[in-house]
NUKE-708218 format. One record per atom (N, C-alpha, C): residue in one letter; residue number from 1; x, y, z. Coordinates in steps of 0.1 Angstrom, whole numbers, plus 5000, padded with zeros to 4 digits. Atoms other than C-alpha are relative to their C-alpha. Example, Ala and Ser with C-alpha at 12.3 -4.5 7.8 and 13.67 -1.06 7.14 Angstrom:
BEGIN
code	pos	X	Y	Z
a	1	5009	4988	5000
a	1	5123	4955	5078
a	1	5009	5012	5000
s	2	4991	4989	5000
s	2	5137	4989	5071
s	2	4992	5011	5008
END
This chain:
BEGIN
code	pos	X	Y	Z
m	1	5012	4992	4999
m	1	5282	4802	4855
m	1	4989	4990	5005
a	2	5011	5008	4994
a	2	5253	4788	4876
a	2	4987	5005	4996
t	3	5014	4996	5002
t	3	5216	4787	4870
t	3	4993	4998	5013
v	4	5007	5000	4988
v	4	5195	4795	4900
v	4	4985	5002	4998
y	5	5014	4999	5002
y	5	5158	4795	4905
y	5	4993	5008	5012
s	6	5008	4993	4990
s	6	5132	4817	4923
s	6	4993	4990	5009
a	7	5008	5009	4992
a	7	5112	4802	4951
a	7	4989	4994	4993
q	8	5012	5005	5008
q	8	5082	4799	4928
q	8	5004	4991	4989
k	9	4995	5009	5011
k	9	5102	4784	4899
k	9	5004	4986	5006
t	10	4996	5013	4994
t	10	5116	4758	4923
t	10	4988	4992	5003
l	11	5012	5008	4997
l	11	5081	4748	4934
l	11	4994	4993	4988
t	12	5007	5005	5012
t	12	5068	4743	4899
t	12	5009	4991	4991
d	13	4992	5006	5010
d	13	5098	4731	4879
d	13	5012	4991	5006
v	14	4989	5007	4994
v	14	5125	4718	4903
v	14	4996	4989	5009
n	15	5005	5010	4990
n	15	5107	4700	4931
n	15	4993	4988	4993
n	16	5006	5011	5006
n	16	5096	4665	4923
n	16	4993	4992	5012
p	17	5009	4995	5010
p	17	5067	4662	4926
p	17	4999	5015	5002
s	18	5001	4985	5000
s	18	5060	4698	4917
s	18	4989	5004	5010
e	19	5009	4994	4990
e	19	5041	4720	4942
e	19	4993	5012	4994
k	20	5009	4989	5004
k	20	5014	4746	4938
k	20	5007	5013	5005
v	21	4996	4986	4997
v	21	5025	4783	4937
v	21	4987	5007	5004
k	22	5012	4993	4995
k	22	5001	4806	4956
k	22	4995	5009	4988
t	23	5006	4993	5011
t	23	4977	4823	4932
t	23	5004	5015	4999
n	24	4995	4986	5000
n	24	4989	4858	4943
n	24	5014	5001	4996
e	25	4987	5000	5005
e	25	5023	4848	4930
e	25	5001	4996	4985
l	26	4999	5005	5014
l	26	5015	4832	4896
l	26	4985	4998	4995
h	27	5013	5001	5006
h	27	4984	4835	4874
h	27	4989	5007	5007
g	28	5011	4993	4993
g	28	4965	4858	4897
g	28	4995	5012	4992
r	29	5006	4989	5007
r	29	4942	4886	4886
r	29	5004	5013	5008
v	30	4996	4987	4994
v	30	4954	4922	4892
v	30	4987	5008	5003
r	31	5012	4992	4996
r	31	4929	4943	4911
r	31	5005	5014	5004
m	32	4997	4987	4997
m	32	4928	4980	4919
m	32	4992	5005	5011
a	33	5008	4993	4989
a	33	4918	5000	4950
a	33	5002	5015	4998
f	34	4999	4986	5002
f	34	4911	5037	4947
f	34	4992	5007	5011
g	35	5007	4992	4990
g	35	4903	5063	4973
g	35	5002	5015	4997
s	36	4998	4985	5002
s	36	4897	5101	4969
s	36	4994	5007	5012
y	37	5005	4992	4989
y	37	4893	5127	4995
y	37	5001	5015	4997
e	38	5000	4985	5003
e	38	4884	5164	4991
e	38	5002	5007	5013
a	39	4996	4993	4987
a	39	4903	5182	5019
a	39	4995	5014	5000
s	40	5005	4986	4998
s	40	4887	5214	5032
s	40	5005	5004	5014
g	41	4995	4996	4987
g	41	4909	5228	5059
g	41	5004	4988	5009
l	42	4995	5011	4993
l	42	4923	5194	5068
l	42	5012	5004	5009
s	43	4990	4995	4990
s	43	4946	5199	5099
s	43	5012	4991	4999
a	44	4988	5008	4999
a	44	4982	5188	5102
a	44	4999	4989	5010
g	45	5002	5011	4991
g	45	4983	5154	5118
g	45	4988	4992	4997
d	46	5012	5008	5003
d	46	4950	5143	5104
d	46	5003	4988	4991
v	47	4998	5012	5007
v	47	4947	5108	5090
v	47	4988	4997	4991
i	48	5011	5004	5009
i	48	4925	5098	5060
i	48	5001	4985	4997
e	49	5001	5014	5004
e	49	4915	5062	5057
e	49	4994	4999	4986
m	50	5004	5000	5015
m	50	4913	5056	5019
m	50	4992	4988	4996
f	51	5006	5013	5003
f	51	4903	5019	5016
f	51	5006	4989	5008
n	52	4994	5012	4994
n	52	4909	4984	5030
n	52	5004	4990	4989
l	53	4995	5010	5009
l	53	4929	4958	5012
l	53	4997	4986	5007
p	54	5003	5013	4994
p	54	4919	4921	5017
p	54	5012	4992	5005
n	55	4990	5009	4996
n	55	4939	4896	5036
n	55	5005	4991	4989
g	56	4994	5008	5010
g	56	4964	4877	5014
g	56	5003	5008	4987
a	57	4997	4992	5012
a	57	4966	4905	4988
a	57	5015	5002	4998
r	58	4986	4998	5003
r	58	5001	4907	4971
r	58	5001	5014	4995
l	59	4999	4986	5004
l	59	5010	4944	4968
l	59	5010	5002	4989
l	60	4992	4999	5012
l	60	5023	4954	4934
l	60	5005	5014	4998
s	61	4996	4986	5003
s	61	5023	4992	4929
s	61	4989	5009	5005
g	62	5010	4990	4997
g	62	5005	5024	4936
g	62	5005	5014	4998
s	63	4997	4986	5002
s	63	5004	5061	4935
s	63	4992	5009	5009
i	64	5008	4990	4993
i	64	4993	5092	4954
i	64	5001	5012	4992
a	65	5001	4988	5008
a	65	4981	5122	4935
a	65	4993	5010	5008
h	66	5006	4989	4991
h	66	4972	5156	4950
h	66	5000	5013	4993
d	67	4999	4986	5004
d	67	4964	5192	4942
d	67	5011	5006	5008
a	68	4991	4992	4992
a	68	4987	5219	4955
a	68	4992	5002	5013
l	69	5008	5000	4988
l	69	4976	5215	4991
l	69	5003	5011	5010
g	70	4997	4988	4991
g	70	4993	5245	5007
g	70	5015	4999	5004
s	71	4986	4999	4996
s	71	5027	5257	5018
s	71	5003	4991	5012
s	72	4994	5008	4989
s	72	5047	5234	5041
s	72	4992	4987	5002
t	73	5007	5013	4998
t	73	5023	5204	5037
t	73	5008	4988	4995
t	74	4994	5013	5004
t	74	5035	5168	5034
t	74	4989	4989	5001
l	75	5009	5012	4999
l	75	5017	5135	5028
l	75	5009	4988	5001
s	76	4994	5013	5000
s	76	5027	5100	5037
s	76	4989	4989	4998
v	77	5010	5010	5002
v	77	5010	5067	5029
v	77	5004	4988	5009
g	78	4997	5011	4991
g	78	5008	5038	5054
g	78	4987	4992	5003
y	79	5012	5007	4996
y	79	4982	5018	5073
y	79	4996	5004	5015
a	80	5005	4997	4987
a	80	4960	5024	5104
a	80	5002	4987	5009
a	81	5000	5011	4991
a	81	4961	5002	5135
a	81	4989	4990	4996
h	82	5009	5010	5004
h	82	4944	4969	5128
h	82	5003	4987	5006
k	83	4997	5013	4995
k	83	4943	4932	5137
k	83	5005	4991	4988
d	84	4995	5009	5010
d	84	4963	4906	5118
d	84	4991	4988	5000
s	85	5008	5011	5002
s	85	4949	4873	5107
s	85	4999	4991	5013
a	86	5000	5007	4988
a	86	4958	4858	5141
a	86	4992	5007	5011
g	87	5007	4992	4990
g	87	4938	4885	5159
g	87	5009	5009	5009
t	88	4991	4992	4993
t	88	4969	4903	5172
t	88	4999	5015	4995
t	89	5000	4986	5004
t	89	4968	4941	5172
t	89	5013	5005	4994
v	90	4988	4994	5007
v	90	4992	4958	5147
v	90	4999	5015	5001
a	91	5000	4985	4998
a	91	5002	4994	5155
a	91	5000	5007	4986
l	92	5000	4992	5012
l	92	4997	5021	5129
l	92	5014	5002	4995
s	93	4987	4996	5006
s	93	5025	5029	5105
s	93	4997	5010	4989
a	94	5004	4989	5009
a	94	5019	5063	5088
a	94	5008	5000	4987
a	95	4992	4999	5012
a	95	5047	5059	5063
a	95	5005	4986	4995
a	96	4995	5014	5004
a	96	5049	5021	5056
a	96	5002	4999	4985
y	97	4999	5002	5014
y	97	5044	5026	5019
y	97	5005	5012	4992
k	98	4994	4988	5005
k	98	5056	5062	5013
k	98	5003	5009	5011
a	99	4996	4990	4990
a	99	5076	5085	5034
a	99	4994	5013	4997
a	100	5006	4987	5001
a	100	5063	5120	5040
a	100	5008	5008	4989
a	101	4994	4992	5011
a	101	5070	5142	5009
a	101	4991	5012	4998
s	102	5007	4988	5002
s	102	5060	5177	5000
s	102	4988	4999	4991
s	103	5012	4999	5008
s	103	5025	5183	4987
s	103	4996	5015	4998
a	104	5002	4985	5002
a	104	5028	5221	4984
a	104	4996	5003	4985
s	105	5003	4999	5014
s	105	5027	5217	4946
s	105	4992	4988	4996
a	106	5007	5011	5006
a	106	5003	5195	4926
a	106	5010	4989	4996
g	107	4991	5010	5004
g	107	5019	5161	4920
g	107	4994	4986	5000
l	108	5003	5015	5001
l	108	5018	5123	4915
l	108	5013	4993	5004
s	109	4988	5008	4995
s	109	5042	5100	4934
s	109	4997	4985	5001
d	110	5001	5014	4998
d	110	5048	5063	4935
d	110	4999	4996	5014
i	111	5000	5006	4987
i	111	5040	5043	4966
i	111	5004	4986	4997
l	112	4996	5013	5002
l	112	5052	5008	4972
l	112	5012	4999	4991
a	113	4990	4998	5010
a	113	5083	5019	4953
a	113	5012	4991	5002
t	114	4989	5009	4997
t	114	5108	4995	4970
t	114	4995	4988	5009
i	115	5003	5011	4991
i	115	5108	4962	4989
i	115	4998	5005	5014
a	116	5001	4994	4987
a	116	5113	4982	5021
a	116	4987	5008	5002
l	117	5013	4993	4999
l	117	5082	5002	5013
l	117	4988	4992	4996
g	118	5012	5009	5002
g	118	5060	4972	5008
g	118	4998	4993	4987
n	119	5001	5006	5013
n	119	5065	4962	4972
n	119	5002	4985	5001
g	120	5000	5015	5000
g	120	5057	4925	4968
g	120	4996	4994	5013
g	121	5005	5005	4987
g	121	5045	4922	5004
g	121	4986	4994	4999
e	122	5013	5006	5000
e	122	5015	4902	5013
e	122	4992	5005	5013
v	123	5008	4995	4989
v	123	4987	4916	5035
v	123	4997	4989	5010
n	124	5004	5009	4989
n	124	4982	4899	5068
n	124	4991	5008	5009
a	125	5010	4992	4993
a	125	4950	4913	5082
a	125	4988	4991	5003
d	126	5012	5008	4997
d	126	4918	4900	5098
d	126	4989	5002	4989
g	127	5011	4999	5009
g	127	4884	4899	5080
g	127	4997	5014	4995
n	128	5002	4986	5003
n	128	4882	4937	5080
n	128	5010	5005	4989
g	129	4990	4996	5010
g	129	4913	4939	5058
g	129	5010	5010	5006
l	130	4990	4990	4997
l	130	4942	4964	5059
l	130	4996	5014	4997
p	131	5004	4986	5003
p	131	4932	5000	5062
p	131	5011	5009	4996
i	132	4990	4992	5006
i	132	4953	5021	5039
i	132	4997	5015	5004
t	133	5002	4986	4996
t	133	4959	5057	5051
t	133	5009	5009	4993
v	134	4992	4989	5004
v	134	4972	5090	5040
v	134	5001	5010	5012
t	135	4999	4991	4989
t	135	4986	5113	5067
t	135	5006	5013	4996
l	136	4996	4987	5003
l	136	4989	5150	5064
l	136	5009	5005	5011
a	137	4992	4994	4990
a	137	5017	5168	5082
a	137	5005	5014	4995
g	138	4994	4987	5003
g	138	5033	5203	5083
g	138	4991	5012	5001
a	139	5009	4988	5000
a	139	5003	5226	5079
a	139	4986	4995	4996
a	140	5014	5003	5005
a	140	4965	5226	5071
a	140	5000	5000	4985
a	141	5000	5002	5015
a	141	4956	5216	5036
a	141	4986	5001	4995
t	142	5013	4999	5007
t	142	4928	5222	5011
t	142	5003	4995	4986
g	143	4999	5006	5014
g	143	4924	5202	4978
g	143	4997	4985	5000
t	144	5003	5014	5002
t	144	4920	5168	4964
t	144	5012	4991	5002
i	145	4990	5010	4998
i	145	4940	5137	4975
i	145	4995	4987	4995
q	146	5004	5013	5005
q	146	4938	5104	4956
q	146	5011	4990	5002
c	147	4991	5011	4998
c	147	4954	5071	4964
c	147	4995	4988	4992
t	148	5003	5011	5008
t	148	4956	5041	4941
t	148	5010	4989	5003
m	149	4991	5011	4998
m	149	4970	5006	4948
m	149	4996	4988	4991
m	150	5002	5012	5008
m	150	4974	4976	4925
m	150	5004	4988	5009
y	151	4997	5012	4992
y	151	4973	4941	4941
y	151	4994	4988	4993
v	152	5005	5012	5006
v	152	4967	4905	4933
v	152	4995	4991	5012
t	153	5005	5009	4990
t	153	4945	4881	4953
t	153	4997	4986	4994
d	154	5003	5013	5006
d	154	4933	4853	4930
d	154	5001	5000	4985
END
């Protein structure tokens, strides 16, 4: 039976001399971003920019909550087109953090639920940050949409 170490444990306890672990990986402070939008006849295909996350933020968890928005409606969570820290344009990804799911009934769903959906990822954005979006599809919607994300920076 072997003992193995995470990349961070290796830096602090295995390497000689020990190395610093990034603050967003050890001893960082958890922060929260929250955005709310009151939809009134929001059209299918419309995109709501909820908030921007700072460059270097480590993504931990999040949720999207909504009223019953209307028959055939769906919501996805992702990011808008932006520039990364090197100044390169990054295309939008409407479902980077949550694939489209029904919003016909009131509900609350996890976002960042898997590694593939961004859990543990680190934001790479310019000084304006990463614009987090909610995209409506399927039909027009009316009601409240709220998005919350937890992250670590320092």
